[in-house]
DRENNU-990390 format. One line per field, with one value per atom (N, C-alpha, C): residue number from 1; x, y, z; residue in one letter. Coordinates in pm, whole numbers, plus 50000, padded with zeros to 5 digits. Example, Ala and Ser with C-alpha at 12.3 -4.5 7.8 and 13.67 -1.06 7.14 Angstrom:
<sites>
seq = (1,1,1,2,2,2)
px = (51319,51230,51320,51285,51367,51290)
py = (49431,49550,49670,49775,49894,50003)
pz = (50780,50780,50780,50708,50714,50787)
type = (A,A,A,S,S,S)
</sites>
This chain:
<sites>
seq = (1,1,1,2,2,2,3,3,3,4,4,4,5,5,5,6,6,6,7,7,7,8,8,8,9,9,9,10,10,10,11,11,11,12,12,12,13,13,13,14,14,14,15,15,15,16,16,16,17,17,17,18,18,18,19,19,19,20,20,20,21,21,21,22,22,22,23,23,23,24,24,24,25,25,25,26,26,26,27,27,27,28,28,28,29,29,29,30,30,30,31,31,31,32,32,32,33,33,33,34,34,34,35,35,35,36,36,36,37,37,37,38,38,38,39,39,39,40,40,40,41,41,41,42,42,42,43,43,43,44,44,44,45,45,45,46,46,46,47,47,47,48,48,48,49,49,49,50,50,50,51,51,51,52,52,52,53,53,53,54,54,54,55,55,55,56,56,56,57,57,57,58,58,58,59,59,59,60,60,60,61,61,61,62,62,62,63,63,63,64,64,64,65,65,65,66,66,66,67,67,67,68,68,68,69,69,69,70,70,70,71,71,71,72,72,72,73,73,73,74,74,74,75,75,75,76,76,76,77,77,77,78,78,78,79,79,79,80,80,80,81,81,81,82,82,82,83,83,83,84,84,84,85,85,85,86,86,86,87,87,87,88,88,88,89,89,89,90,90,90,91,91,91,92,92,92,93,93,93,94,94,94,95,95,95,96,96,96,97,97,97,98,98,98,99,99,99,100,100,100,101,101,101,102,102,102,103,103,103,104,104,104,105,105,105,106,106,106,107,107,107,108,108,108,109,109,109,110,110,110,111,111,111,112,112,112,113,113,113,114,114,114,115,115,115,116,116,116,117,117,117,118,118,118,119,119,119,120,120,120,121,121,121,122,122,122,123,123,123,124,124,124,125,125,125,126,126,126,127,127,127,128,128,128,129,129,129,130,130,130,131,131,131,132,132,132,133,133,133,134,134,134,135,135,135,136,136,136,137,137,137,138,138,138,139,139,139,140,140,140,141,141,141,142,142,142,143,143,143,144,144,144,145,145,145,146,146,146,147,147,147,148,148,148,149,149,149,150,150,150,151,151,151,152,152,152,153,153,153,154,154,154,155,155,155,156,156,156,157,157,157,158,158,158,159,159,159,160,160,160,161,161,161,162,162,162,163,163,163,164,164,164,165,165,165,166,166,166,167,167,167,168,168,168,169,169,169,170,170,170,171,171,171,172,172,172,173,173,173,174,174,174,175,175,175,176,176,176,177,177,177,178,178,178,179,179,179,180,180,180,181,181,181,182,182,182,183,183,183,184,184,184,185,185,185,186,186,186,187,187,187,188,188,188,189,189,189,190,190,190,191,191,191,192,192,192,193,193,193,194,194,194,195,195,195,196,196,196,197,197,197,198,198,198,199,199,199,200,200,200,201,201,201,202,202,202,203,203,203,204,204,204,205,205,205,206,206,206,207,207,207,208,208,208,209,209,209,210,210,210,211,211,211,212,212,212,213,213,213,214,214,214,215,215,215,216,216,216,217,217,217,218,218,218,219,219,219,220,220,220,221,221,221,222,222,222,223,223,223,224,224,224,225,225,225,226,226,226,227,227,227,228,228,228,229,229,229,230,230,230,231,231,231,232,232,232,233,233,233,234,234,234,235,235,235,236,236,236,237,237,237,238,238,238,239,239,239,240,240,240,241,241,241,242,242,242,243,243,243,244,244,244,245,245,245,246,246,246,247,247,247,248,248,248,249,249,249,250,250,250,251,251,251,252,252,252,253,253,253,254,254,254,255,255,255,256,256,256,257,257,257,258,258,258,259,259,259,260,260,260,261,261,261,262,262,262,263,263,263,264,264,264,265,265,265,266,266,266,267,267,267,268,268,268,269,269,269,270,270,270,271,271,271,272,272,272,273,273,273,274,274,274,275,275,275,276,276,276,277,277,277,278,278,278,279,279,279,280,280,280,281,281,281,282,282,282,283,283,283,284,284,284,285,285,285,286,286,286,287,287,287,288,288,288,289,289,289,290,290,290,291,291,291,292,292,292,293,293,293,294,294,294,295,295,295,296,296,296)
px = (50082,50000,50086,50205,50286,50326,50365,50402,50287,50166,50049,50020,50033,50006,50107,50234,50337,50307,50267,50238,50110,50012,49893,49931,50016,50056,50134,50228,50308,50219,50113,50023,49957,49919,49855,49954,50079,50180,50199,50200,50222,50112,49991,49878,49837,49922,49896,49977,49911,49981,50030,50115,50178,50326,50370,50508,50597,50703,50792,50914,50932,51049,51176,51283,51409,51473,51456,51512,51410,51414,51501,51462,51550,51530,51403,51373,51255,51127,51119,51002,50988,51099,51096,51035,51079,51029,50883,50846,50706,50613,50651,50567,50556,50666,50661,50571,50582,50496,50350,50321,50182,50128,50213,50168,50142,50232,50211,50086,50060,49939,49815,49819,49706,49682,49790,49778,49723,49773,49738,49598,49553,49430,49320,49354,49252,49219,49322,49297,49256,49206,49146,49243,49374,49468,49431,49383,49348,49235,49149,49042,49099,49203,49268,49335,49395,49457,49354,49239,49137,49082,49067,49021,49120,49250,49350,49364,49351,49354,49235,49117,48999,49021,49077,49097,49199,49303,49401,49336,49253,49186,49087,49016,48923,48998,49114,49193,49242,49266,49310,49195,49070,48950,48938,48977,48964,48820,48752,48612,48601,48490,48447,48531,48664,48748,48730,48711,48685,48561,48456,48335,48361,48447,48481,48555,48645,48715,48615,48517,48413,48336,48299,48223,48303,48432,48516,48529,48542,48553,48428,48314,48188,48169,48203,48180,48277,48406,48508,48517,48503,48532,48416,48305,48194,48243,48328,48382,48331,48270,48219,48280,48360,48427,48391,48334,48285,48396,48356,48453,48509,48441,48489,48573,48606,48681,48830,48903,49049,49105,49199,49254,49406,49472,49617,49674,49806,49870,49863,49885,49889,49754,49648,49515,49508,49442,49420,49273,49206,49069,49075,49061,49102,49030,48898,48825,48718,48730,48630,48502,48389,48258,48261,48301,48319,48249,48181,48121,48179,48235,48289,48235,48169,48105,48110,48071,48070,48208,48217,48346,48418,48482,48544,48695,48767,48913,48961,49049,49106,49257,49323,49467,49550,49674,49771,49758,49788,49803,49678,49561,49436,49397,49330,49280,49129,49060,48914,48871,48799,48752,48625,48576,48458,48331,48235,48100,48101,48196,48207,48145,48073,48019,48077,48136,48189,48125,48042,47976,47884,47774,47689,47586,47537,47433,47302,47193,47061,46971,47033,46961,46890,46796,46729,46826,46923,47019,47109,47163,47262,47204,47086,47032,47116,47084,47161,47276,47394,47513,47601,47668,47764,47896,47915,48040,48040,48140,48157,48262,48303,48399,48539,48615,48758,48830,48904,48967,49118,49183,49326,49410,49538,49632,49623,49656,49670,49544,49429,49301,49256,49205,49152,49001,48927,48781,48733,48665,48627,48515,48495,48395,48255,48184,48045,48025,48132,48119,48063,48000,47947,48004,48064,48113,48038,47948,47847,47855,47849,47840,47975,47977,48102,48174,48206,48275,48425,48502,48648,48694,48775,48834,48984,49039,49179,49278,49404,49510,49517,49536,49556,49432,49314,49191,49149,49064,49010,48858,48791,48645,48607,48531,48496,48402,48394,48305,48160,48087,47945,47915,48017,47994,47933,47854,47797,47848,47940,48008,47937,47880,47814,47870,47971,48038,48189,48263,48409,48472,48582,48659,48800,48848,48982,49092,49208,49324,49359,49391,49435,49326,49201,49091,49026,48945,48866,48719,48641,48497,48419,48321,48240,48094,48003,47862,47780,47646,47550,47463,47474,47582,47715,47824,47956,47991,48051,48101,48250,48325,48470,48502,48583,48636,48770,48784,48907,49019,49069,49180,49283,49315,49415,49552,49649,49782,49845,49829,49890,49835,49702,49644,49698,49711,49767,49911,49987,50125,50131,50037,50033,50008,49922,49899,50026,50103,50227,50326,50336,50427,50386,50255,50208,50241,50224,50256,50405,50487,50632,50672,50604,50641,50602,50496,50448,50495,50562,50606,50752,50835,50975,50989,51075,51095,51195,51173,51271,51392,51500,51619,51591,51505,51469,51397,51299,51225,51314,51405,51497,51580,51628,51707,51623,51494,51407,51385,51362,51344,51471,51587,51714,51731,51694,51707,51617,51493,51401,51452,51501,51552,51678,51760,51879,51839,51736,51690,51639,51567,51518,51634,51734,51850,51925,51939,52009,51929,51795,51712,51733,51738,51756,51894,51993,52128,52144,52042,52047,52119,52154,52222,52124,51998,51895,51774,51711,51595,51471,51368,51242,51185,51193,51143,51215,51345,51424,51391,51376,51345,51208,51108,50973,50971,51040,51046,51109,51214,51280,51186,51111,51019,50904,50843,50732,50778,50895,50946,50974,51025,51052,50924,50821,50693,50633,50651,50598,50664,50792,50866,50864,50791,50791,50691,50706,50611,50496,50404,50289,50328,50449,50492,50497,50518,50525,50394,50290,50162,50099,50105,50046,50108,50240,50306,50264,50257,50217,50075,49984,49846,49836,49908,49906,49961,50060,50128,50069,49958,49904,49884,49817,49790,49918,50013,50140,50217,50217,50290,50225,50091,50022,50056,50055,50087,50230,50328,50467,50487,50419,50430,50376,50263,50205,50296,50354,50444,50567,50622,50739,50707,50585,50545,50538,50510,50501,50635,50738,50866,50867,50776,50767,50889,50906,51022,50977,51076,51050,50946,50853,50754,50721,50642,50604,50528,50438,50359,50447,50543,50635,50718,50772,50854,50774,50647,50564,50538,50514,50489,50614,50730,50857,50882,50856,50872,50781,50657,50564,50615,50669,50724,50840,50928,51046,51006,50909,50866,50811,50731,50675,50785,50883,50993,51080,51099,51180,51117,50984,50916,50963,50987,51032,51178,51260,51401,51421,51338,51357,51281,51183,51101,51184,51164,51239,51181,51204,51150,51262,51230,51327,51358,51482,51522,51532,51486,51493,51638)
py = (49880,50000,50125,50122,50241,50296,50205,50250,50318,50261,50322,50459,50473,50603,50707,50667,50761,50810,50719,50760,50842,50813,50898,51040,51053,51186,51259,51189,51249,51298,51222,51263,51396,51415,51541,51656,51630,51736,51794,51706,51753,51846,51830,51908,52019,52051,52163,52281,52370,52468,52587,52562,52667,52669,52775,52782,52808,52731,52742,52824,52944,53025,52962,52967,52911,52999,53128,53223,53333,53394,53362,53231,53180,53048,53045,53153,53154,53143,53217,53209,53070,53006,52870,52774,52783,52690,52716,52843,52875,52825,52845,52801,52649,52580,52434,52381,52439,52397,52423,52538,52572,52474,52438,52344,52207,52160,52029,52029,52139,52149,52142,52211,52209,52068,52001,51866,51771,51781,51684,51705,51832,51858,51925,51990,52056,51973,51933,51845,51706,51623,51497,51381,51408,51298,51219,51289,51221,51121,51145,51051,50917,50921,50796,50728,50808,50752,50681,50745,50685,50556,50553,50431,50318,50345,50238,50195,50291,50255,50167,50201,50119,49975,49959,49825,49747,49815,49748,49703,49790,49755,49640,49639,49529,49397,49404,49281,49228,49320,49278,49250,49254,49225,49317,49441,49538,49589,49587,49632,49785,49834,49974,50074,50064,50165,50174,50061,50075,50160,50140,50221,50368,50396,50534,50600,50525,50579,50614,50528,50555,50683,50696,50813,50942,50938,51056,51092,50990,51016,51084,51036,51096,51236,51255,51385,51492,51456,51554,51580,51474,51487,51446,51399,51347,51239,51151,51039,50909,50825,50696,50587,50500,50392,50261,50169,50043,49949,49847,49752,49657,49641,49548,49617,49744,49822,49799,49783,49774,49892,49964,50085,50079,50099,50101,50230,50237,50356,50476,50594,50716,50773,50735,50788,50936,51013,51154,51186,51221,51269,51418,51501,51640,51717,51701,51778,51695,51563,51481,51467,51445,51428,51312,51194,51077,50958,50877,50752,50638,50538,50419,50298,50207,50095,49970,49858,49732,49670,49556,49491,49565,49674,49766,49764,49770,49775,49899,49974,50096,50083,50111,50090,50199,50208,50301,50439,50542,50677,50736,50702,50754,50887,50972,51099,51101,51128,51132,51271,51341,51476,51471,51586,51585,51535,51492,51452,51333,51244,51124,51006,50922,50797,50681,50586,50464,50348,50270,50167,50076,50038,49929,49974,49876,49902,49839,49908,49851,49878,49872,49904,49782,49804,49692,49612,49683,49616,49521,49568,49490,49417,49463,49406,49448,49392,49428,49331,49387,49306,49374,49295,49350,49386,49347,49376,49520,49596,49732,49739,49860,49877,49827,49794,49768,49878,49960,50080,50062,50087,50065,50173,50175,50270,50405,50512,50648,50693,50662,50703,50833,50925,51053,51051,51074,51075,51215,51279,51418,51444,51571,51614,51568,51509,51469,51343,51274,51153,51037,50944,50821,50702,50608,50485,50371,50307,50221,50079,49982,49842,49779,49652,49577,49612,49740,49784,49787,49791,49798,49929,50002,50128,50105,50116,50082,50183,50143,50228,50359,50469,50598,50658,50601,50656,50782,50862,50984,50980,51005,51012,51159,51211,51352,51389,51519,51569,51534,51485,51451,51334,51263,51146,51033,50948,50830,50707,50636,50524,50394,50328,50199,50093,50129,50035,50049,49949,49950,50068,50119,50228,50175,50178,50124,50206,50145,50214,50335,50447,50566,50647,50604,50672,50773,50861,50959,50930,50921,50894,51014,51059,51176,51148,51221,51216,51127,51126,51045,50971,50837,50756,50787,50755,50793,50718,50792,50736,50769,50677,50695,50793,50892,50985,50932,50909,50850,50953,50986,51081,51028,50901,50841,50898,50875,50931,50885,50757,50707,50778,50803,50872,51014,51081,51215,51216,51115,51106,51084,51008,50989,51121,51206,51338,51421,51412,51487,51437,51304,51248,51291,51291,51331,51479,51563,51704,51722,51644,51654,51611,51506,51454,51547,51627,51708,51853,51894,52034,52040,52094,52113,52226,52206,52309,52412,52535,52639,52619,52686,52676,52721,52824,52873,52766,52699,52594,52474,52442,52331,52359,52482,52518,52511,52551,52543,52398,52309,52166,52111,52146,52100,52153,52280,52338,52266,52233,52162,52023,51952,51817,51821,51925,51938,51966,52049,52077,51950,51867,51741,51649,51640,51555,51603,51734,51788,51763,51770,51738,51593,51504,51362,51334,51414,51397,51462,51539,51604,51737,51790,51920,52035,52005,52108,52067,52162,52132,52114,52053,52037,52174,52272,52406,52468,52455,52511,52442,52309,52235,52274,52282,52318,52459,52552,52689,52693,52614,52612,52560,52454,52397,52493,52549,52642,52766,52817,52935,52908,52789,52755,52745,52684,52675,52814,52905,53041,53112,53080,53146,53070,52956,52871,52920,52870,52902,52801,52814,52724,52579,52555,52418,52332,52394,52319,52320,52383,52391,52254,52158,52026,51959,51972,51912,51983,52117,52191,52157,52143,52109,51968,51874,51736,51725,51809,51801,51894,51958,52060,52009,51894,51842,51804,51744,51707,51830,51936,52057,52126,52129,52188,52110,51977,51894,51919,51920,51942,52081,52179,52315,52321,52252,52251,52180,52067,51995,52080,52145,52230,52346,52400,52513,52474,52347,52302,52255,52257,52203,52052,51991,51846,51783,51655,51583,51471,51392,51284,51186,51147,51045,50972,50867,50793,50883,50967,51056,51161,51216,51315,51251,51132,51064,51035,50993,50965,51092,51204,51329,51377,51364,51403,51315,51185,51094,51135,51174,51215,51339,51436,51557,51521,51435,51400,51323,51233,51158,51251,51350,51444,51525,51569,51647,51562,51435,51345,51323,51329,51312,51414,51537,51642,51623,51575,51553,51435,51331,51207,51202,51292,51285,51314,51235,51254,51368,51491,51605,51681,51756,51836,51962,52000,52119,52235,52354,52468,52514)
pz = (50000,50000,50000,50063,50074,49937,49843,49710,49639,49654,49592,49649,49782,49844,49799,49789,49743,49603,49512,49376,49369,49454,49460,49498,49600,49645,49536,49471,49364,49251,49218,49111,49144,49269,49307,49311,49352,49354,49215,49113,48976,48930,48983,48935,49033,49128,49216,49164,49092,49010,49091,49190,49265,49227,49160,49119,49239,49252,49367,49327,49386,49352,49409,49332,49378,49485,49473,49569,49596,49715,49830,49897,49980,50041,50125,50197,50283,50200,50088,50002,49942,49907,49854,49955,50080,50183,50216,50226,50258,50148,50022,49910,49906,49932,49933,50044,50164,50275,50242,50181,50145,50041,49942,49839,49899,49985,50048,50135,50205,50286,50197,50083,49989,49937,49897,49843,49948,50073,50176,50233,50242,50316,50235,50124,50044,49920,49847,49732,49783,49692,49736,49737,49747,49766,49889,49992,50116,50094,49994,49965,49920,49836,49794,49913,49999,50119,50206,50228,50313,50252,50119,50054,50075,50052,50066,50212,50304,50446,50481,50428,50453,50405,50285,50231,50314,50361,50446,50578,50635,50762,50741,50629,50601,50586,50516,50499,50633,50729,50861,50956,50903,50982,51104,51087,51196,51197,51310,51314,51319,51270,51282,51201,51208,51144,50992,50919,50775,50747,50826,50809,50839,50939,50971,50855,50791,50672,50562,50540,50442,50476,50603,50645,50624,50657,50638,50490,50405,50262,50208,50251,50203,50259,50386,50449,50400,50387,50352,50203,50120,49977,49888,49946,49868,49772,49824,49747,49809,49726,49771,49683,49743,49670,49737,49661,49715,49757,49832,49886,49782,49668,49565,49459,49480,49381,49400,49287,49289,49212,49272,49210,49216,49102,49097,49153,49167,49224,49130,49186,49105,49073,49147,49119,49155,49067,49096,49080,49190,49186,49217,49115,49126,49236,49249,49351,49420,49419,49484,49403,49474,49411,49311,49360,49274,49339,49256,49301,49217,49285,49217,49293,49220,49289,49202,49261,49190,49183,49110,49089,48978,49016,48921,48941,48829,48834,48761,48825,48767,48771,48660,48648,48712,48669,48725,48661,48741,48687,48625,48674,48615,48682,48603,48654,48641,48753,48756,48800,48715,48746,48831,48879,48968,48901,48985,48945,48849,48868,48785,48858,48783,48836,48755,48824,48762,48836,48767,48846,48770,48836,48792,48690,48616,48518,48564,48534,48559,48438,48320,48197,48141,48050,47983,47899,47840,47752,47829,47944,48016,48137,48184,48306,48425,48542,48661,48678,48704,48725,48827,48911,49006,48942,48816,48746,48695,48739,48692,48582,48544,48435,48473,48369,48380,48305,48376,48320,48323,48210,48198,48264,48227,48284,48213,48287,48231,48158,48213,48154,48219,48138,48187,48170,48280,48277,48310,48215,48226,48323,48355,48453,48414,48509,48488,48407,48372,48289,48371,48298,48358,48280,48351,48289,48357,48282,48343,48287,48377,48337,48311,48269,48252,48121,48103,47983,48008,47900,47908,47846,47920,47870,47860,47740,47716,47772,47778,47829,47750,47823,47759,47697,47720,47663,47738,47671,47731,47718,47829,47831,47846,47750,47750,47863,47891,47995,47963,48064,48056,47961,47916,47832,47916,47850,47915,47840,47900,47835,47871,47771,47793,47699,47619,47529,47548,47502,47518,47446,47503,47443,47418,47293,47264,47329,47341,47395,47309,47375,47305,47239,47247,47180,47273,47214,47289,47266,47375,47365,47417,47339,47377,47345,47413,47379,47469,47441,47516,47415,47404,47461,47395,47462,47413,47285,47192,47067,47056,46999,46989,46878,46911,46811,46766,46638,46585,46580,46698,46704,46802,46788,46874,46840,46930,46912,46781,46744,46622,46499,46499,46385,46375,46489,46488,46441,46480,46435,46285,46230,46085,46013,46070,46011,46011,46119,46125,46020,46004,45903,45763,45740,45607,45580,45681,45664,45639,45710,45691,45550,45498,45367,45252,45272,45161,45166,45275,45283,45324,45237,45270,45371,45470,45571,45521,45559,45530,45621,45588,45672,45814,45828,45962,46042,45980,46051,46082,45990,46017,46141,46153,46271,46398,46390,46507,46550,46452,46484,46549,46492,46551,46693,46715,46850,46949,46907,46997,47030,46929,46955,47041,47022,47106,47252,47271,47407,47475,47400,47457,47493,47404,47431,47555,47571,47688,47815,47805,47921,47964,47867,47900,47957,47916,47970,48107,48149,48279,48279,48161,48153,48134,48124,48109,48193,48261,48344,48256,48316,48246,48207,48299,48270,48150,48147,48036,47905,47909,47787,47732,47821,47776,47719,47784,47733,47595,47574,47444,47335,47365,47266,47236,47340,47321,47245,47279,47211,47064,47033,46894,46813,46869,46797,46773,46869,46851,46734,46706,46600,46469,46465,46347,46244,46121,46014,46016,45919,45913,45887,45838,45809,45935,46051,46177,46255,46200,46272,46295,46199,46229,46351,46365,46481,46609,46606,46724,46766,46669,46699,46758,46699,46748,46890,46922,47051,47156,47125,47214,47357,47373,47507,47578,47505,47567,47613,47532,47568,47689,47693,47808,47935,47925,48041,48089,47996,48034,48094,48038,48092,48234,48259,48394,48493,48453,48542,48574,48470,48491,48585,48575,48659,48807,48835,48974,49029,48946,48991,48991,48911,48905,48839,48860,48809,48714,48672,48577,48632,48545,48578,48448,48458,48337,48242,48297,48212,48145,48221,48162,48052,48079,47979,47852,47866,47750,47669,47737,47667,47594,47657,47591,47470,47483,47368,47253,47283,47177,47104,47179,47116,47025,47075,46994,46868,46878,46759,46652,46694,46597,46530,46606,46549,46458,46495,46413,46277,46270,46142,46039,46087,45995,45956,46050,46019,45924,45942,45866,45735,45715,45595,45470,45361,45238,45156,45202,45131,45065,44960,44892,44972,44977,45050,44955,44996,44908,44888)
type = (M,M,M,A,A,A,G,G,G,G,G,G,L,L,L,T,T,T,Q,Q,Q,D,D,D,F,F,F,D,D,D,A,A,A,H,H,H,V,V,V,L,L,L,F,F,F,T,T,T,F,F,F,T,T,T,Q,Q,Q,V,V,V,P,P,P,E,E,E,R,R,R,P,P,P,A,A,A,L,L,L,A,A,A,N,N,N,R,R,R,I,I,I,T,T,T,R,R,R,V,V,V,R,R,R,R,R,R,W,W,W,F,F,F,T,T,T,V,V,V,A,A,A,F,F,F,V,V,V,E,E,E,S,S,S,W,W,W,L,L,L,A,A,A,A,A,A,F,F,F,L,L,L,F,F,F,R,R,R,L,L,L,K,K,K,M,M,M,R,R,R,L,L,L,R,R,R,A,A,A,G,G,G,R,R,R,V,V,V,P,P,P,L,L,L,L,L,L,P,P,P,G,G,G,L,L,L,C,C,C,D,D,D,M,M,M,L,L,L,N,N,N,R,R,R,A,A,A,L,L,L,F,F,F,D,D,D,V,V,V,S,S,S,I,I,I,G,G,G,N,N,N,A,A,A,V,V,V,E,E,E,I,I,I,G,G,G,P,P,P,G,G,G,L,L,L,M,M,M,M,M,M,T,T,T,H,H,H,G,G,G,H,H,H,V,V,V,V,V,V,I,I,I,D,D,D,G,G,G,R,R,R,T,T,T,R,R,R,I,I,I,G,G,G,R,R,R,G,G,G,C,C,C,Q,Q,Q,I,I,I,N,N,N,P,P,P,W,W,W,V,V,V,T,T,T,I,I,I,G,G,G,L,L,L,S,S,S,N,N,N,S,S,S,R,R,R,K,K,K,L,L,L,G,G,G,F,F,F,S,S,S,L,L,L,D,D,D,G,G,G,P,P,P,T,T,T,I,I,I,G,G,G,D,D,D,D,D,D,V,V,V,H,H,H,I,I,I,G,G,G,T,T,T,G,G,G,A,A,A,K,K,K,V,V,V,I,I,I,G,G,G,P,P,P,V,V,V,H,H,H,V,V,V,G,G,G,N,N,N,G,G,G,A,A,A,R,R,R,I,I,I,G,G,G,A,A,A,N,N,N,A,A,A,V,V,V,V,V,V,V,V,V,D,D,D,D,D,D,V,V,V,P,P,P,A,A,A,G,G,G,A,A,A,T,T,T,A,A,A,V,V,V,G,G,G,V,V,V,P,P,P,A,A,A,R,R,R,V,V,V,V,V,V,R,R,R,R,R,R,A,A,A,R,R,R,D,D,D,A,A,A,G,G,G,Q,Q,Q,A,A,A,D,D,D,V,V,V,R,R,R,A,A,A,A,A,A,A,A,A,A,A,A,R,R,R,S,S,S,G,G,G,L,L,L,S,S,S,G,G,G,H,H,H,D,D,D,E,E,E,R,R,R,L,L,L,V,V,V,D,D,D,D,D,D,M,M,M,R,R,R,R,R,R,A,A,A,I,I,I,A,A,A,E,E,E,Y,Y,Y,R,R,R,L,L,L,G,G,G,T,T,T,R,R,R,T,T,T,L,L,L,R,R,R,S,S,S,M,M,M,V,V,V,D,D,D,A,A,A,V,V,V,L,L,L,G,G,G,A,A,A,F,F,F,E,E,E,N,N,N,A,A,A,S,S,S,D,D,D,A,A,A,L,L,L,R,R,R,P,P,P,A,A,A,E,E,E,S,S,S,H,H,H,L,L,L,R,R,R,E,E,E,D,D,D,L,L,L,I,I,I,F,F,F,L,L,L,D,D,D,A,A,A,V,V,V,A,A,A,A,A,A,T,T,T,G,G,G,G,G,G,H,H,H,E,E,E,S,S,S,R,R,R,Q,Q,Q,V,V,V,A,A,A,A,A,A,A,A,A,V,V,V,D,D,D,A,A,A,V,V,V,E,E,E,R,R,R,A,A,A,L,L,L,R,R,R,S,S,S,F,F,F,N,N,N,D,D,D,A,A,A,P,P,P,V,V,V,G,G,G,R,R,R,P,P,P)
</sites>
């Protein structure tokens, strides 16, 4: 349980957007203490802690205390998580107001926004079943969404705000609407668009230098000679100065760049999500370097 709790806490630290000044030392310490206080007592990291503590107490057959953990979760965060639910480490429930019930499994590193229900079905189509959804790793569930019944949501999928999911969602896909329908905008499809744009448009010398500068910044970040903040600033600045030839890559990488910028703003460090976002940026840039296009 300790590893799961640590990753739950780390997930919330990354999304607590309080920039920590490096100097003066007193301001640095005060800001860090304030951020940790916010994460521990205001944000709903504590809800994940209470759920995992409840499950540990139930496994040890401790009386009364598991029910007290449930009561605290409902009273403090409006979070209700059933006893048959399994949740991997790194869970982030941004502001509480979440119901999860039934025999439901949630993978690692998932983010659940407010007013989300994940649980049982009582529809004419599916009938009543104690089996809830099976949700993969790194899934983002938007505000007000409902994931109902024994459906499967693949790794890296995104559920749009207020969507009602009653059918399976493939890995990497985005599902929106009522009932939810898959939008074919998975990462691989977006990468194909970037490759196609690279193949049909030769870059100017200016854009070539910008792509080289961005890839060099990423390489230096991986070698530890450049901070995440410096690397993100270099990439964002290069895209701002680029021509329309690089717009497909910038559009495709929008969510990754926003995520990296937010992590850098909090003083966050390397994580699986950060590494995946950096890899996505580098792949898109490599498409332009490797494409067999004519040079002016």
